[in-house]
C-alpha angles and dihedrals in degrees: 000000000000090000091058092049092050091050091048092050091047091052092049092047090050091050092048091047091052091047091050091050091049091051092049091049092049090051092050090052094046096049095091090051092052090045091053091046091052093049092049091047090053091050091048091051091052093048093047090050090051090048092051091050091050091049091050091050090049092049091049090052091046090050089054090053091048092048091049091049091049093050096049093074093197096311117140097217116170095186128089 
């Protein structure tokens, strides 16, 4: 009976060892993909931040135009 248990444990250990090795190999192969993904995510974050800042600046300028239009009250003033 002990002989059967030892063989069973050896088979399971061998299977787990093979699985572990397969996982490690997959991770080694996928590292460049994750590295590229991380670099692209960083670039996207930077571009989105720049876009948000540009949008805020545009909205501020648009608000100034709207405030100026509201304060004119129909006057046709050519001066600054």
